[in-house]
C-alpha positions in Angstrom: 4.7 12.5 -24.0 5.0 15.1 -21.3 4.0 13.5 -18.1 4.4 16.2 -15.5 5.9 19.6 -15.1 6.6 20.6 -11.5 7.6 24.2 -12.5 10.2 24.0 -9.7 12.6 26.9 -9.8 16.2 26.5 -8.7 15.6 28.7 -5.7 12.8 26.3 -4.5 15.0 23.3 -5.0 17.8 24.9 -3.0 15.3 25.6 -0.2 14.3 21.9 -0.2 17.9 21.0 0.0 18.4 23.3 3.0 15.2 22.0 4.7 16.4 18.5 4.2 19.8 19.0 5.7 18.4 20.8 8.7 15.8 18.0 9.3 18.5 15.4 9.1 20.8 17.3 11.6 18.1 18.4 13.9 15.3 15.8 13.7 13.3 17.3 16.6 12.7 20.4 14.5 10.3 18.6 12.1 6.6 19.1 12.7 3.3 17.9 11.4 1.6 21.2 11.7 1.3 21.6 8.0 -0.2 18.2 7.6 -3.5 18.8 9.4 -6.0 21.6 9.7 -7.0 20.5 13.2 -4.8 19.0 15.9 -4.9 18.5 19.6 -2.3 16.7 21.7 -4.6 14.2 23.3 -6.3 12.8 20.1 -3.8 13.7 17.4 -4.4 15.3 14.0 -7.5 14.8 11.9 -7.8 15.8 8.2 -11.4 16.8 7.5 -13.3 15.1 4.7 -15.8 16.5 2.2 -19.6 17.2 2.7 -20.4 14.6 0.1 -18.5 11.9 2.0 -20.3 12.8 5.2 -23.7 12.5 3.3 -22.7 9.2 1.7 -21.9 7.8 5.1 -25.5 8.4 6.0 -26.7 6.8 2.8 -24.4 3.8 3.4 -25.8 3.3 6.9 -29.4 3.5 5.7 -28.7 1.1 2.8 -27.2 -1.4 5.3 -30.3 -1.1 7.6 -32.6 -1.5 4.6 -30.9 -4.2 2.6 -29.0 -6.1 5.3 -25.5 -7.4 5.2 -26.0 -10.1 2.6 -23.8 -9.2 -0.5 -23.6 -5.6 1.0 -20.5 -3.7 0.0 -20.2 -0.5 1.9 -17.6 1.0 -0.5 -20.2 0.9 -3.3 -22.2 3.7 -1.6 -19.3 5.9 -0.8 -18.1 5.7 -4.4 -21.4 7.0 -5.9 -21.3 10.3 -7.9 -24.1 12.9 -7.6 -26.1 13.8 -10.7 -27.2 17.1 -9.1 -26.1 19.3 -6.3 -25.6 17.9 -2.8 -28.3 20.0 -1.1 -31.0 18.7 -3.5 -30.0 15.1 -2.8 -30.0 15.7 1.0 -33.4 17.3 0.9 -34.8 14.4 -1.1 -33.1 11.8 1.2 -34.5 13.5 4.3 -38.0 13.3 2.8 -37.9 9.6 2.2 -40.5 7.5 4.1 -39.1 5.8 7.2 -40.2 3.1 9.5 -40.0 3.3 13.3 -36.5 1.9 13.3 -35.4 4.4 10.7 -35.2 2.1 7.7 -36.4 3.2 4.3 -38.5 0.9 2.1 -36.1 -0.9 -0.3 -38.1 0.3 -3.4 -38.0 4.0 -2.2 -34.3 3.9 -1.5 -33.6 2.2 -4.8 -35.5 4.9 -6.7 -33.7 7.6 -4.8 -30.3 6.3 -5.6 -31.1 5.8 -9.2 -32.5 9.4 -9.5 -29.8 11.3 -7.7 -26.6 9.2 -8.3 -24.5 7.8 -11.1 -23.5 4.2 -10.6 -20.2 3.6 -8.7 -17.4 3.5 -11.3 -19.2 5.9 -13.8 -16.6 8.6 -13.0 -13.8 6.6 -14.5 -13.6 5.7 -18.2 -11.8 2.9 -20.0 -8.6 4.1 -21.6 -6.8 2.3 -24.4 -3.1 2.7 -23.5 -1.1 3.7 -26.6 2.0 1.8 -25.5 0.2 -1.6 -25.3 1.3 -4.1 -27.8 -0.3 -7.6 -27.9 3.1 -9.2 -27.7 5.9 -6.7 -27.2 9.3 -7.2 -28.8 11.6 -8.9 -26.4 8.8 -9.9 -24.1 9.8 -12.4 -21.4 12.7 -14.0 -23.4 13.4 -16.6 -20.7 9.9 -18.1 -20.8 10.5 -21.1 -23.1 7.5 -23.2 -22.2 4.8 -22.4 -24.8 1.9 -23.0 -22.4 3.3 -20.6 -19.8 4.2 -18.1 -22.5 0.6 -18.2 -23.8 -0.7 -17.6 -20.3 1.8 -14.8 -19.7 0.5 -13.0 -22.8 -3.0 -13.3 -21.4 -1.9 -11.7 -18.1 -0.1 -9.0 -20.1 -3.4 -8.3 -21.9 -5.1 -7.6 -18.6 -3.4 -4.2 -18.5 -5.9 -3.0 -21.2 -8.8 -4.2 -19.0 -7.5 -2.3 -15.9 -6.5 0.9 -17.7 -8.7 3.9 -16.9 -8.8 7.7 -16.9 -10.7 10.0 -14.7 -13.8 11.5 -16.4 -13.8 15.1 -17.4 -16.8 15.7 -15.1 -14.7 14.9 -12.0 -12.3 17.7 -13.0 -15.2 20.1 -13.9 -17.4 19.3 -10.9 -15.2 17.8 -8.1 -17.9 18.4 -5.5 -20.1 15.8 -7.1 -17.6 13.0 -6.7 -15.5 11.3 -4.1 -13.0 10.4 -6.9 -10.1 12.8 -7.1 -9.1 14.4 -10.4 -5.8 13.1 -11.7 -3.6 14.4 -14.6 -2.8 11.1 -16.3 -4.3 7.7 -17.0 -4.2 5.0 -14.3 -4.1 1.3 -13.8 -6.6 0.2 -11.2 -6.3 -3.0 -9.1 -9.7 -4.3 -10.3 -13.2 -5.2 -9.2 -14.4 -2.9 -6.3 -11.1 -1.0 -6.4 -12.0 1.5 -9.1 -9.3 4.0 -8.3 -5.5 4.1 -8.2 -3.9 2.8 -5.0 -0.5 3.8 -3.7 1.5 0.7 -2.8 -0.2 -1.5 -5.3 1.2 0.7 -8.0 4.8 -0.4 -7.3 4.1 -3.9 -8.4 1.8 -2.8 -11.2 4.8 -0.8 -12.5 7.1 -3.8 -12.2 4.7 -5.6 -14.4 4.3 -2.7 -16.8 8.1 -2.6 -17.2 8.1 -6.3 -18.1 5.4 -5.5 -20.6 7.5 -2.7 -22.1 4.7 -0.2 -21.2 7.1 2.6 -20.0 4.7 5.5 -20.7 1.9 3.8 -18.7 4.4 3.3 -15.8 5.4 7.0 -15.9 1.8 8.0 -15.9 1.2 6.2 -12.6 4.1 8.1 -11.1 2.7 11.4 -12.5 -0.5 10.9 -10.6 1.2 10.0 -7.3 3.5 13.0 -7.6 0.4 15.2 -8.2 -1.0 13.8 -5.0 2.2 14.5 -3.1 2.3 18.0 -4.4 -1.4 18.6 -3.6 -1.7 17.0 -0.2 1.9 16.7 1.0 2.0 12.9 0.7 0.8 10.2 -1.6 -2.7 9.1 -0.5 -3.8 5.6 0.3 -5.9 5.9 -2.9 -7.3 8.7 -5.2 -10.5 9.3 -3.2 -11.7 12.2 -1.0 -12.1 9.7 1.9 -8.4 8.6 1.6 -6.9 12.0 2.3 -6.3 11.3 5.9 -3.7 8.6 5.4 -1.0 7.3 3.1 0.2 3.8 2.4 3.6 2.0 2.4 5.9 4.6 0.8 7.2 3.1 -2.5 7.1 6.2 -4.8 10.9 6.4 -4.8 11.2 2.7 -5.7 8.8 3.3 -8.6 10.9 6.2 -9.9 14.1 4.1 -9.4 12.8 1.2 -11.4 11.5 3.3 -14.2 14.8 5.3 -14.4 16.9 2.1 -14.4 14.9 0.9 -17.3 14.6 4.1 -19.4 17.5 6.2 -18.2 15.1 9.2 -18.5 17.1 11.9 -16.8 14.4 14.5 -17.1 11.9 12.1 -15.4 14.4 11.6 -12.5 15.0 15.3 -12.0 11.3 16.2 -12.0 10.5 13.5 -9.5 13.2 14.2 -7.0 11.6 17.3 -5.2 8.4 15.3 -4.6 10.4 12.4 -3.1 12.1 14.8 -0.7 8.7 16.1 0.2 7.4 12.6 0.9 10.5 11.8 3.0 9.7 14.9 5.1 6.1 13.6 5.7 7.2 10.2 6.9 9.8 11.7 9.2 7.4 14.3 10.6 6.1 14.3 14.2 3.1 12.2 13.1 5.2 9.1 12.3 8.5 9.5 14.0 9.6 7.6 17.1 13.0 7.5 19.0 14.2 4.4 20.7 17.2 4.5 23.0 19.3 1.4 23.2 21.1 0.0 26.2 24.2 2.0 25.4 22.3 5.3 25.3 22.2 5.6 21.5 19.1 7.1 20.0 17.5 5.3 17.0 14.9 7.2 14.9 12.3 4.9 13.4 8.8 5.3 12.0 5.3 4.0 12.5 1.9 4.2 10.8 -0.4 7.0 12.1 -3.5 7.9 10.2 -4.9 11.4 10.7 -8.4 10.2 11.5 -10.4 9.3 14.6 -13.8 8.4 13.1 -15.2 5.3 11.2 -13.5 4.9 7.8 -16.1 6.2 5.3 -15.5 3.3 2.9 -16.3 0.9 5.8 -18.4 3.3 7.9 -21.0 0.8 9.1 -18.5 -2.0 9.8 -16.3 0.3 12.0 -19.4 1.6 13.9 -20.6 -1.9 14.5 -17.1 -3.1 15.6 -16.8 -0.3 18.1 -20.4 -0.5 19.5 -19.3 -1.6 23.0 -16.6 1.0 23.4 -16.9 4.3 25.2 -16.4 7.6 23.3 -12.7 7.9 24.0 -12.0 4.2 23.2 -13.9 4.6 19.9 -11.7 7.5 18.7 -8.6 5.5 19.6 -10.0 2.4 17.8 -10.9 4.3 14.7 -7.4 5.8 14.5 -5.9 2.4 14.8 -8.2 0.9 12.2 -7.3 3.7 9.8 -3.6 3.3 10.6 -3.9 -0.4 9.8 -5.3 0.6 6.5 -2.4 2.9 6.0 -0.1 -0.1 6.5 -1.7 -2.0 3.7 -2.2 -4.9 6.0 -5.9 -4.4 6.7 -6.3 -6.4 8.7 -4.0 -8.7 10.6 -3.3 -10.0 14.1 0.0 -8.3 13.6 -1.7 -5.1 14.9 -3.8 -6.7 17.6 -3.0 -7.0 21.3 -5.4 -9.9 21.5 -5.6 -12.0 18.3 -9.2 -13.0 18.9 -10.5 -9.4 19.6 -10.6 -7.0 16.7 -11.1 -3.9 18.9 -7.6 -4.5 20.4 -6.1 -3.1 17.2 -3.2 -1.0 18.3 -1.4 -0.1 15.0 0.0 3.2 16.3 1.8 1.3 19.1 3.7 -0.9 16.6 7.0 0.0 15.0 6.8 -2.1 11.9 9.9 -3.7 10.3 8.7 -3.4 6.7 7.7 0.3 7.0 11.2 1.1 8.1 12.6 -1.0 5.3 10.5 1.0 2.8 11.8 4.2 4.2 15.4 2.8 4.1 14.8 2.0 0.4 13.4 5.6 0.0 16.6 7.0 1.4 18.8 4.8 -0.8 16.7 5.6 -3.9 16.9 9.4 -3.2 20.7 9.1 -2.7 21.0 7.3 -6.0 18.7 9.6 -8.0 20.3 12.7 -6.4 23.8 11.5 -7.5 22.6 10.7 -11.0 21.1 14.2 -11.4 24.1 16.0 -9.9 22.7 16.9 -6.5 25.7 15.7 -4.5 24.7 17.3 -1.2 21.4 15.5 -1.2 23.0 12.3 -2.2 25.5 12.4 0.6 22.9 13.3 3.2 20.6 10.5 2.2 23.4 8.0 2.1 24.2 8.9 5.7 20.5 8.7 6.6 20.3 5.2 5.1 23.3 4.0 7.1 21.8 5.3 10.3 18.5 3.6 9.5 20.2 0.3 8.8 21.8 0.5 12.2 18.5 1.4 13.8 16.7 -1.5 12.1 19.3 -4.0 13.4 19.4 -2.5 16.9 15.6 -2.4 17.5 14.2 -5.2 15.3 16.8 -7.9 15.0 16.1 -11.1 17.1 19.2 -13.2 17.1 17.5 -16.3 18.5 14.8 -16.3 15.8 17.1 -15.1 13.0 14.5 -12.6 12.0 13.7 -8.9 12.3 10.5 -8.5 14.4 8.1 -5.7 15.0 8.6 -3.6 18.2 5.7 -2.7 20.5 5.7 0.8 22.0 4.7 1.5 25.6 3.1 4.8 24.7 1.9 4.3 21.1 -1.5 5.9 21.7 0.3 9.2 22.4 0.5 11.8 19.7 3.7 13.9 19.5 7.3 13.1 20.1 7.7 9.5 21.4 11.0 8.5 23.0 11.3 5.2 24.8 14.1 2.9 26.0 14.4 -0.4 24.1 13.2 -3.5 26.0 13.7 -7.1 24.7 10.2 -8.0 25.9 8.6 -5.4 23.6 9.7 -7.4 20.5 6.8 -9.2 18.9 8.1 -12.8 18.5 5.2 -13.9 16.4 6.2 -14.9 12.9 5.0 -12.7 9.9 6.3 -12.6 6.4 7.3 -9.0 7.1 9.9 -10.3 9.5 12.0 -11.1 6.4 11.4 -7.8 4.5 14.9 -6.4 5.2 16.2 -9.0 2.8 14.7 -6.7 0.1 17.3 -4.0 0.8 20.8 -4.3 -0.6 22.2 -3.1 2.7 21.1 -6.5 4.2 21.1 -8.9 1.3 24.7 -8.1 0.5 25.8 -9.8 3.8 26.2 -13.5 2.8 26.4 -14.9 6.3 23.3 -13.0 7.4 21.3 -14.1 4.3 22.1 -17.7 4.8 21.1 -17.5 8.5 17.8 -15.7 7.6 17.2 -18.2 4.8 17.3 -21.1 7.3 15.0 -19.2 9.6 12.5 -18.7 6.8 12.7 -22.4 5.9 12.0 -23.4 9.5 9.4 -20.6 10.2 6.3 -22.5 9.0 5.5 -19.7 6.5 6.7 -21.8 3.5 3.6 -23.5 2.1 2.9 -25.6 -1.0 1.7 -22.5 -2.9 4.0 -19.8 -1.6 4.8 -17.8 1.6 2.0 -17.4 4.1 1.5 -13.9 5.6 1.4 -15.2 9.2 1.0 -18.4 11.2 -2.3 -17.3 12.8 -5.6 -18.3 11.2 -7.7 -15.5 12.4 -10.1 -15.0 9.6 -8.4 -11.7 8.8 -7.1 -11.5 5.2 -3.5 -10.5 6.1 -3.1 -13.7 8.1 -2.8 -17.5 7.5 -3.4 -19.1 5.1 -3.4 -16.2 2.7 -0.3 -15.3 0.6 0.0 -11.9 -1.1 2.0 -11.0 -4.3 4.0 -8.2 -2.8 5.3 -10.3 0.1 6.4 -13.1 -2.2 8.2 -10.6 -4.5 10.1 -8.7 -1.8 11.4 -11.9 -0.1 12.2 -13.6 -3.4 14.0 -10.6 -4.8 16.1 -10.2 -1.6 17.1 -13.9 -1.7 17.9 -13.9 -5.4 20.1 -10.7 -5.2 22.1 -12.0 -2.3 24.8 -13.8 -4.1 24.1 -17.0 -2.1 23.4 -19.9 -4.4 21.3 -21.6 -1.7 19.3 -18.5 -1.2 18.8 -18.2 -5.0 17.6 -21.8 -5.1 15.0 -21.1 -2.4 13.9 -18.0 -4.4 13.4 -20.1 -7.5 11.4 -22.7 -5.6 9.1 -20.0 -4.1 8.7 -18.5 -7.6 7.7 -21.9 -9.1 5.1 -22.4 -6.3 3.6 -18.9 -6.7 3.5 -19.0 -10.6 1.8 -22.4 -10.5 -0.9 -21.3 -8.0 -1.6 -18.2 -10.1 -1.7 -20.2 -13.3 -4.0 -23.0 -12.0 -6.4 -20.5 -10.4 -6.5 -18.5 -13.7 -7.3 -21.6 -15.7 -10.1 -22.6 -13.2 -11.7 -19.1 -12.8 -10.5 -17.1 -15.8 -9.2 -14.4 -13.5 -6.2 -13.2 -11.5 -6.9 -12.9 -7.8 -5.8 -10.3 -5.2 -4.6 -13.0 -2.8 -4.2 -16.8 -2.7 -4.6 -19.7 -0.2 -1.0 -20.9 0.0 -2.0 -24.2 1.5 -3.7 -25.3 -1.7 -2.3 -24.8 -5.2 -4.8 -22.9 -7.4 -7.1 -21.6 -4.7 -7.9 -18.0 -4.2 -7.6 -16.5 -0.7 -10.4 -15.4 1.5 -11.3 -13.7 4.8 -11.4 -10.0 5.6 -14.2 -7.5 5.5 -15.1 -7.7 1.8 -15.5 -10.4 -0.9 -12.2 -11.5 -2.5 -11.5 -9.5 -5.6 -10.2 -10.3 -9.0 -8.3 -8.2 -11.6 -5.7 -7.9 -10.2 -3.0 -5.3 -10.5 -0.2 -6.4 -8.2 -0.8 -10.1 -8.8 -0.4 -9.5 -12.6 2.7 -7.4 -12.0 4.5 -9.9 -9.8 3.8 -12.8 -12.2 5.2 -10.9 -15.1 8.1 -9.7 -13.1 8.9 -13.2 -11.8 8.7 -14.6 -15.4 10.9 -11.9 -16.7 13.6 -12.5 -14.0 13.4 -16.3 -13.6 11.8 -17.5 -16.8 10.2 -20.9 -17.2 12.2 -23.7 -18.8 10.7 -25.7 -21.7 10.3 -28.9 -19.7 9.4 -27.5 -16.3 5.8 -28.5 -15.3 3.2 -25.9 -14.7 0.5 -28.1 -13.1 0.4 -28.5 -9.3 
């Protein structure tokens, strides 16, 4: 199967090499001008959305006013596809009867939606992946317990349920859809998440590799590379309303894992130019920050910064309501920070809030996040590895040096010796767009405990230090994050979904993998213990509900997580992927119990 063809000429590749070397030597030369059609220094860049999205925001608001907030899902309305042209729908919508408060009678609105729109999800079709086998040869050889093995085969079978392809109509009539056309089939997370998502896809791919579904894994990368080449970065998700932000950058890690499994040299060569392009995006003016340490050394690190200053279309009414007491300037600032928190994947958490009890104090652009910089470190290591494998020695050498510099920066800015953790760093001028350069202050370290404080363990540049790993392991054990059913996201029970008591599959996986790879037997034993807790809670919840869940309550074995701005979802891509990955790596002995 031919997954993608970049048609990249040698001349273009050499240009990318030259650009890369210049950007590494002279970081101040990078610019975000190409990222955004409109930009001003005070408010930062904004990527315009489509006329259909703007109209669907109006529809969403009217539907909320008409039907109320009970069982209301704002995303449903922004995912609708037009049956006819937009102008006809707008004219009919404007002609609907309205009460004094602007509401439309429920019956009239229902008739309008049915007449002018396809149901949300109608623009994606079920796809039967050709590489799916009910029980692949060599599947999870270390899972000896027959009960666990039977369940793992059920989880494996969920890939068929979550496999989709974009309908032909999206490609032929893109103006009628918020879904974006993609060249290859996708695996969706599940439930309300009907499109491919960026960082979810890394753990989906890890599961697909355990399931021996290599073509399906490559297809996901094909789509993400298409987005990078179309927009300059991988989008948060494949929707027109996600074009203003990305998500944790794990594309290189996906390519690395697939290449390690398949040794597909053509795949690695075709992917490399897009990985270079993504690295440029994350090191552009939008995301880059320079911190000067006490010895006068500059450390270049990165933050989340969405190119948006309005309510998120998929949560338009909620963002408007949240900001109702803010003035115009404060609203723009709040909306950018909300969208930037969505870019982080942690939407939402007290991690981004100046006041943990007040949502409008979100200040995501003022936070230098530990885990984002670990992801970019991993990107630099992956590119160095893939470049060396494909014979691009200059690129390999440059990125190896970049990764060494970033490791030093992570330790200099984030490491807290007393806590034995790497902690986020708060900027003094994070609301500013443009080149930010500040002097490091110990008081700016966020000493609250989050699972992300342990994310550097995921990198070989940190987990290879045995003494460091054993110190960080003790810190994790004493942190309060370890709970009966896994690792909690934070210690603050705020009602936000990326806080206590929720545990999320990707955080379990990164920390476990770092501990297990370290070479410390004590760290490996802790990793195995966390895996057992996580597998059990997934298994018991599955047996109780018949579903895999997007998050779990780590206080109680077998309980799904809650909180946040939408009803908890099932499916679920990255939960499936982490369970299969854990079972592949750690197995499950014949006599090990699976009940809580």
